[in-house]
Structures are given as C-alpha cells and as structure tokens.
C-alpha positions in Angstrom: 39.5 13.2 96.0 43.0 14.4 96.8 43.8 17.7 98.4 45.5 20.0 95.8 48.1 22.3 97.3 50.0 25.0 95.4 53.7 25.5 96.1 55.0 29.1 96.5 56.7 28.7 93.2 53.4 27.7 91.5 51.6 30.7 93.0 54.4 33.0 91.9 54.3 31.6 88.4 50.5 32.3 88.2 51.3 36.0 89.1 54.2 36.2 86.6 51.9 34.9 83.8 49.2 37.5 84.7 51.8 40.3 84.2 52.2 38.9 80.7 48.4 38.9 80.1 48.2 35.1 80.4 45.5 34.4 83.0 45.5 30.8 84.4 42.9 30.3 87.1 43.5 27.8 89.9 40.4 26.0 88.9 41.8 25.3 85.4 45.0 24.0 87.0 43.0 21.7 89.3 40.9 20.5 86.3 44.2 19.8 84.4 45.3 17.5 87.3 41.9 15.8 87.8 41.1 15.3 84.1 44.2 15.7 82.0 44.4 15.2 78.2 47.7 13.4 78.9 50.2 12.7 81.7 54.0 12.5 81.2 56.8 11.7 83.6 59.1 14.7 84.0 62.3 15.7 85.9 62.8 13.8 89.2 59.9 11.5 88.2 57.4 14.2 88.7 54.0 14.0 86.9 53.2 16.5 84.2 49.5 16.8 83.4 48.6 18.5 80.1 45.3 20.0 78.9 44.4 22.0 75.8 43.9 25.7 76.4 43.1 26.8 72.9 43.8 25.9 69.2 47.5 26.4 69.6 48.4 26.2 73.3 48.3 23.6 76.1 48.7 24.0 79.9 51.3 21.8 81.5 51.2 21.3 85.3 54.1 19.7 87.1 53.0 18.0 90.3 53.9 15.4 93.0 51.5 13.1 94.8 52.1 12.2 98.4 49.4 10.4 100.4 46.2 12.4 100.1 48.0 15.5 98.8 48.9 16.7 95.4 51.4 19.5 95.3 51.6 21.7 92.3 55.3 22.4 91.7 54.9 24.7 88.6 52.7 25.5 85.6 53.5 26.7 82.2 51.7 27.2 78.9 53.2 25.6 75.8 52.6 25.3 72.1 50.5 22.3 71.2 52.8 21.3 68.3 55.7 21.0 70.7 54.0 18.8 73.3 51.3 16.8 71.6 52.3 13.5 70.2 51.0 12.3 66.8 
C-alpha cells in the first residue's frame, strides 16, 4: 500500500469546495486513487483517477506516484457526461 500525501494545493481545494457546499472527504479521495472507475493521463503525464460521485457528477483526482508515495496534486468534481467515455 502506498502512502497518500496531499499537496497544499489539494488541501486548499478541499476547503474551497467546502465553501461552495461541496464536501469531499479525504477518505473519498483516497478511495478514488485506490479503486478508480478509470485512470487517464493528464498534463505533465500526471495520473487522473476518476470515480462516480452521484448520478451526474464524478470526482477527478490528479496525482503523481514516486516510490512508495502518491502525492495528490489537485481534485475537482466534474459532470459525468463531460468525462465518461461511451
């Protein structure tokens, strides 16, 4: 099991989302990395794990792996229709 570490930006993003009444717990972010519905390659070859949040939304977690650590770079919710492939 890899050690999951949150960047300052990711922690700030969690707080920003809370202010907008979107509560994303660290546990949900960790589960998204451990058991994603899908994984894409993003900017700078970072991994983007995706998991369904509800009927219309997904959670996307951008992260990097290095040795035994996984560093969460950022998170963001998105609409399923935008990110899910047919």
